[in-house]
N, C-alpha and C positions, 0 to 999 in steps of 0.2 A: 508440481510446485508453478505457482503464480509466475509470471513473466512481465516486465516493464520493457516496453518497445515503442519507439516513435513510428506511427505511420501516417504519412503525409503531415497535414496539421495537427494530429493528435498524438496524444500520449495515451497509450493502451495498458491496462493490466488483464493481461489475459489468464484466464483461471480455468484449471483444469476440470473436466465436468465434475469430478469429487466436490471440488473448492466451489463451483457453482451451488452444488447442492447445499452445502455447509452455509454458505454466505446466504443463501436465499437471494441470489444476485447474480446476473450475468458479467460479461467482460465490463469493465469500467473504462470511458474514454471520456477524456478531458481535452480542451483545447490547448496544445502547447504553448500557447502563448499566455496561458494562466498559471504557468509555473514560475514561481518565484525564486525558488532554491532546491536543492538536491543535500541531504544530509547523509552520512555514512554513520550507521548505528552500530554499536558494540553488543547491543542490548535491544533488540527491535521489539521483544515482548512488553518491555518495561515502557516503551514509546506508546503504548496504546492504552486509552483512557478514556473516561465517559461512561457514561451509562449504555448498557447494552441497548440497541434499538432492535436490529435484525442481526442475529448473532449465533454462532454456533461455538462452542469451545469450552475448555477446560482452564479455569484460572491459573495461570502459573504454567500453563503446558501449552496451548494454543489459542489463538484468537483469530476469527475468521468472519467478517462481516462488517456491519456499518455501528459505529459508534456516535452518540451525540453528548457532548459537555459544553464545555468553553466553545470548543471546534466540533465541526462535523468532520469525523475521520472515517475511511475505510481501511481496513487493515487485513491483511493475509498471512500470518506469522503462526508459524510451527516450531514445535519443541526441539526439532532436529536440526534447525537452520536458525540458532540465537541470533545472528547478526545479519544486516537487512538496511535499505533505503528508505529513508522518509522523502516525500515528495512534498512541498510546501506550496500552496496554490492559492490565488486571488482570483475571485469572479467565477471560480467554478461551483458546481454542486458539493464538493467536499473541500474543506479547507487544508485537510492532509492525507496522503495515502502512506501505507506503511507497509511493505511487503518484505518478508525474508528471504534472504539468498545467500549462497554459499559464499561470493566474491562481490561484495557492495562496490568496492572501487572500481572493479570493471564494468559493472551495471552502470554506474554514475558516467565513466568515460565513454561507453558507448552510446548512451542516450544522447550525448552533445548538448544537454541543455545547462541553463543557468547553476551554477554551484556556489 
C-alpha cells in the first residue's frame, strides 16, 4: 500500500513495486511548500475523478495512476481501504494526490503539514 511521508523538503508518495507497475509511475515527490491542505476522506475512491491519462484499475473497485480533468490528480486507491487522504497542492505537477489508508487521521497528524 502506498505511504505518504515528508522527506526533507518534499512530500513523498512511496509506491509498492506492484503499484508502480499499476500506475506506470514511480514514487511521487512534490515540494512540501506546495501543500495547501490535507483532507481526511471517508470515500477515497469517490474522490478520484477525471479522464484516465495513465491508469490501471477497475471502476468502483480501485484507481491507481494519473487522472486529468479540471484538476491533475494522482491516485492510489484500493477497494480494501475505502478511507484516505487528499493532498491539495498549488504549484506542483499535480493539483491533488489521493491515497487510501487505514487511519487517515494518523497519517495527516504525522505529516505535520497544513490541514
